[in-house]
C-alpha positions, 0 to 999 in steps of 0.5 A, a space after each residue: 499499499 503507498 501513500 499519496 503525497 499529493 498535499 504539500 506541507 508547506 502551504 506559501 512558501 512565502 509566508 514561511 520564509 517571511 515569517 522565519 526571517 523577522 523570527 529570527 531579527 525578532 529573537 535578535 532584538 529581544 534577546 541580545 539587542 534590547 539587554 545589550 544596547 540599551 542601558 537601564 537607570 539603575 534606580 527606576 520607580 516605575 518599569 515602564 519608564 525603562 527605555 528598554 520597555 518599547 523596543 522589548 513590547 515592539 521585539 515581542 510582537 514582533 515575534 508573536 506576528 512572526 509566529 502567526 504569518 509562520 503558522 498562516 503559510 503551513 495552515 491556509 493554501 491560497 492557490 486557489 483564491 486570487 492572491 492579492 498580494 503579489 509586488 507591483 513594481 512602482 514608477 522610478 520617480 516614486 523610489 527615488 521620492 522614497 529615497 529622497 525623504 528618508 535622507 532629508 530627514 536623516 540629514 536635517 534632523 538634527 540641524 533642524 529638528 524633529 516636526 521641521 524635518 519630520 513636516 518635510 518627508 512626510 510632505 515628500 512622500 505625499 508627494 511620491 505617493 499621490 495625495 489627491 485629498 488636500 485634508 491628508 495634507 495637514 496631517 503632514 503638519 499634525 503627525 509630526 507635532 504629534 509624535 514630537 510632542 508624545 516622546 518629548 513629553 510623555 517618554 521623556 525622550 530628549 529630540 532635537 529643537 529646531 533653530 525656530 523653536 519647535 
């Protein structure tokens, strides 16, 4: 009596590979990078005030989602349905503008401050991915200000301030 091996054990190889790579990265983040490179003050009043808290939470969330992605690759067969996850190559203009936004952010962050460079980089990204509604451009101003406020006032993370004071 012979067995039929018509069913594959791995149903979506790309999910398993992506999940495995993310799992390796997240385990390195949680067990090596965070403990060895983020210093913790000797006296902490609250564990949530530790600089390791947010990177640790993010690392463990990546571990969880990478395991779920690996399980999805083993359990869900998507060959019969229309898979919308295929990659379409964008225009060269979009790629160049996205790289320019990153370079502007990295180059000007210290000199011009977090708010100004955040606004400028977000506006460049909005041009790269054509945003047609006018109110969405207000988000390019609201988000960098809100994120900077959150980091500086709530999480006590010092960010560079622009020469004009914000």
